[in-house]
N, C-alpha and C positions, 0 to 999 in steps of 0.2 A: 696101651699108653697108661692106663690106670695102674698096671703092675709096676711100671717104672716109678710112679709117685710113691707107691707102697715101699719099694725097695730103697728109695732115697730116704724116706722117713725112718725105716728100720735101721739103716746104716748110720744115720745121725743119732738115733737112740743108743745104738751100741757104742758109738764113739763117745757119747756123753757118759755112758756107764764107765768106760775105761778111764776117762778123764777124772771122774769122781773117785774111782778106786785109787788112782795115782795120787790125787790130792789127799785122800784119806791116809794113804801109806806114808806120805811125807809128814803130815801133821802128827802121826803116831810114832815118829822117830824110827821108822824101819830102815833108814839109811844112815844111822848115826855112827856105826862102827866102820870108820874109814881106814884104820890101820890094821885092824884085826886080821882080816883075810890075807893081806899082803905080808904080814909078819908071821902068820901061822905056818906058812910053807918053809920058812927059814928054821923054825924050831920044831919040826915034825917029830924028831926022835925024842925030845923031852916032854912032849905032850902026852899025858896019861889018860885024859878024859875022852869022852865021845864027842865027835864033831856035831852029830845030828841029834 
């Protein structure tokens, strides 16, 4: 039974970590390019730079 309490605590900790990482990525404008990826596929022949 104590292992169950340990697993619940660890799972809440992992979920909190991923929530904090998501909030950090939103605050640091990781999702700002809303049209770039959708328009990039239309102009693939004209694009001369590297994507990555």
